[in-house]
Structure formats: C-alpha cells, structure tokens
N, C-alpha and C positions, 0 to 999 in steps of 0.2 A: 955179127954185127957188120958185115962187110957191105950190106946195101946201104945201113944208116948211114955209114962214113962215106958214101960215095955221095948220097946227097949233101949231107951236113956239113961244111967245113968245121964246124965247134963240135966240141965233144959234149957242150949240154948246148940246146937250143930251145931259143924261145919264138914259136909259131904264132904270128897274129893273125886272127880269124878277122876275113871281110863277109860278113853277111849281106848278100847278093840282094839288093829289092826285086819285092813280086816278080816274077816272069811272067811272060804271056801265058793266058788262059788261066792263071791262078786268082781268085777272088780279090787280091788287093791289087792287081795289076796296073798301072796307072797311065796306059797306052803311051811309055814313052820310053824305047829300047836305047836310045842314046843317052839320055838321062841317067839310066840303068850302070851303063857299062862307062859312062864319065865319071859317077860315083865311086863307083869299084875302083877306077883307075886313081883318083884322088887317095883316096884310104889307102892304097897301095905304096903311093910317095910319100904318105905320108909315115907311115910303118918303116919302111926305108930309112929317110932321112931323121929318123930317131931310135935306129940302133937295132933294130926287131933283124933277126937273121933270116927269117924265110915268111912265107904267107902261105896262106888256104882259105879257098873261096868254098861258101857255101850256101845252099838256096835254103835259109830259114823263115825267110818272110811268105813262104808259097803255101802256108797254111790254108787249110786242115790239108796234109799231105797226101798224096797216094803212094799206095805202098808196093814197093819194087820195082814197078814198070812208070814211067815219066815220059811224055810225048817228046816228038824230037824238037818241038819248040825250045822245051829246057834244055836239053842234054846239048843242039845245035848252040845256043848262048851261051850257057857256061863253059864251052869251049872257046869261043870268040871273046868272051873276058877272059878267059885265063890265058889264051895265047897272047890279046894286048898286054897283061899282067907282065907276063915271062918276056915280051921283048922288052918294055918300058923299065923292069928291075934288075931283070937277071939273077933275082932270088930262088932258089928252090920253093915250089909251088906246089901246092897237093888240093884235090878238090874231092867234096863230099856232096853227094847229090841225094836228097831226101825224099821218100823215107826207104832207106833199104836199097835203093838205086845203084847197088855196087858196079853193075857192066856197064850201065849209063855214064857212070864217073869215069869207070876205064877208057871208053871210047871218047870222052872230052878229053880225059889224060893224054890219052895218045895223039889226036886230031890236034892240039894246043902246044905239047911241048912241056907240059906239066911232069912233074917229078915223081910224084905220090898220090895214092887215095885213101882214103878213109873208109874203109867197109865196116857196116852190121852186119850182124848174123852170122858170122862166118862160122861158127862153132856155137852149137848149143841153140833152140829155138826158145824165144821168149815172146812173151805177150805185149806187147808195145802199143801207143795209144792208137794208132794206124790197125791193131790186131795184131793177129799172129802172124810172125817175122822165123820164117823157117833157116834153118844156118844153109847155106849157101858156098862154102869153099870150094865142092867142086866143079861144080858149074862155074865160078868166078875166076877160077886159075886154069881150068880147062877154055874158057873163053880169052884169057889173058894171051893163053900159047895160040889160040888158032890166030889171034888177030898181029900178030908181032909184038907182044907188049911186054914181054917178059924184063925189059929193065925197069919197068914202070912199079915201084915199090907200093906194098898193100901193107895199110897197117890197119889192124883190127882190132873194134871193142870188143870186151870181155866184161860181163853183168852190167851192160849195157844201163845208160841212165834214161829217164821217163819211159823205164820197162816194167814190168811185174816178173819173178825169176822162180816164183814158185813152183814151177815144174822141175828145178833147178835146185832146189833147196837144199837136197843132201850134198851138194857138192860145193866145196871149198872154190874160192875163186884160182887158187892155183891150180886145182883141176881143168878149171875150163884155159886155162893159161897152155899147161900140159898139152892138151888136145889143138888148141890155136898151133902149137909149135908144131906137132905133130901132122897136121894138115899144111902145114907149109906155112904158116903166116910170116911174114917180114919184120912182124912186132906189136905187141898189144898194148891197147890204151886204156888206163883204168879212169873212171870217171866217179863224182859223185850220181846221187838220184835226180837230180835236174839240171837242166843249164845255168850254170853260174854257182853251183853247190859246188864243195869241195869233195874231195876225192880222200878217203881214209888211206891214210899214212901207211899205218899197218899193213892195209891190202897191198898198195906200193911195196913196202920192204918185204913182201914175202913171195908176190911175183917175180921181183927180182931177183930172190935167193933160189926160188922153184925153176928158173928158166934161162937159159941163155939169152933170149931173143931179147932185144931193144922194149925198152917201158917206157910209154909216154903218159902224162897226165892231162887229162881231156877236159876237166871243167876242176872250176873253182879255184883257178890259181891268182894271186895277189902280190903285192909287195910286201904282204907280210909273210906270205907263205911260200915263196918260190923256192928261197934260200934252201928251206927243209927239204921240199919237191926235187930238187937239182941234185941233190945229196945222193938219190936212191934212181931218179929218172934220167935217162938222156935226153929228154926234150918236152915241153909243155904246149898246151894249145890254149893260147889265150883271146878271149872273145869279150864275154860280159865286161870284163875288170879294166877293159880299154875305152869303155862308151861311158859319155857322161852318167853320172851317178849309178853307174857299176849297171845299169841295162841293157842287155845286149842290142834293144831296138832303137836303140839312140845314137847321134852321131861321134864319133871318135872324140877322147880328151888327150890332146896332145900331152899334159901335165901328167896323166897317170901314165900313160906310156914310159917319160921318162924316168919316172918315179920307179917304176918295178923293172927297168932295164938296169936303172942304179943298183936298186937291190939286189939284182942277179949279179951284180958285176963283182958286189962285196964279197960274195965268195971265193 
C-alpha cells in the first residue's frame, strides 16, 4: 500500500475527473488551445474549492480514439495542462491518455510533475471499441524504468469498461487482479461496462479479498453509492456524476460535487 499512501493523504480518496476538451488534430478540436487549458484549470479549481481530494485528466473528447499511439500534439498538451493544474492546486494528479496510450501518459506525467497514470490493457488483452488492445505491462514498466519515472504510480484497469472480454470469459476478475499484482501493478481499477455505469460491488469485494493491491472504483460512483464503495475501495474516480444531468460531456455541477463529498464524509 506504500505508493498509494505516498500519493493520497486520506485513506479513502475521491478523485475528480477533468475531461479535457478535444485536442489538436482530433475531429472535434475547436482551434483554441488557450481555451482548452483555461477550462481545465477552472474545473480543477472548482474541484479543489469543493473538497475533492485529488484530480485526474483524460482526453475523453478526442473521439474516435487512436489505439496505443497518439501524436506529440496530444501528449505535449496533456503535459502542459497537467503542469498548470499541479502548480495551481498542489493536489495529487493523474493522467490517462486514450486509448491505451500508457507510455504517452507516463511521459506526460513525468514532464508535468503528475503523480500517477491510469493504464489500460496492463494484463490480459481485450477487444475494445478501438480494436484489440494487447497486454502491455512489460513494455510499460520497462519504459518507466528507462525514463526514471519509477516514482509515478501506475493504476491499472482490469476487466475494463467499453470492452468485450469473451477471450478471458473463463477467468474470474480475481484472477486478473492476481495477474496484475504479479506483473507489478501499483493498484487495480474496477469499472462497470460503460462510462458512468456502476461497478459490481461484489466484484470489488472479491478483488479486495484476493489481493493486497489498492482497489479503485473507476465508474458509476454517485452520492447514493459512494459510502458502500468506500467500505471496500481505497479510492473512487468520479467524472460523469459531477456533470450537469450526470452526463460526462456537460459542465461541472457544483451542487452534485457538494452532495457527493457530503455523502462520503458521512461514512
């Protein structure tokens, strides 16, 4: 548990997700880098002002996603945004770059001073929207070693959302957690089937019992279920619930943030 306790000051952590607006070269890019940065900074400030413990940025608006390899125009701007947020808030900060661009996320984290990344496809390949994403633990952790980024924590999805797992249907999620632990993951993320859909509480319990790794819930967290999730999970990553009408692409809703923080503090 040492790496997670080094990052987060609280034993039960709420991570607020910032969905970065479409980045250069992607279909929905609006030709305004300054606005992208300013919007991300404003959301980071709102999260901090309303009691969120940590932050994470993700290029969710870059649909359709490239698989594994994104251009420098993506990773460099993600690093700039992360650096500005870290300097402004001083909160623990993570990066995910879709889809499966784990090495790019790690490079951005190192350059920006971010604390962790969220990695797809760490163990057991799966069929995602973007096509087949192979397991990449060996290459990712060697890259982390080679660039001197071993202080950056790698949290890894298992049985990831937006994916088919027919090829691994004979494996329980606890077997995936065991494999992630054996391959030196710093923590595992359990999700529902889609963005905003609830994770299975029984799966979270089983993963928690099966491994000593920190367990994070990566989708579907609300004010109504956060207390249950934090009974077993070390942290929750919340994006969709914090937005107006609970839709990930909308603006932040401060009342929703306050409601969830209050519900978490009741535990």
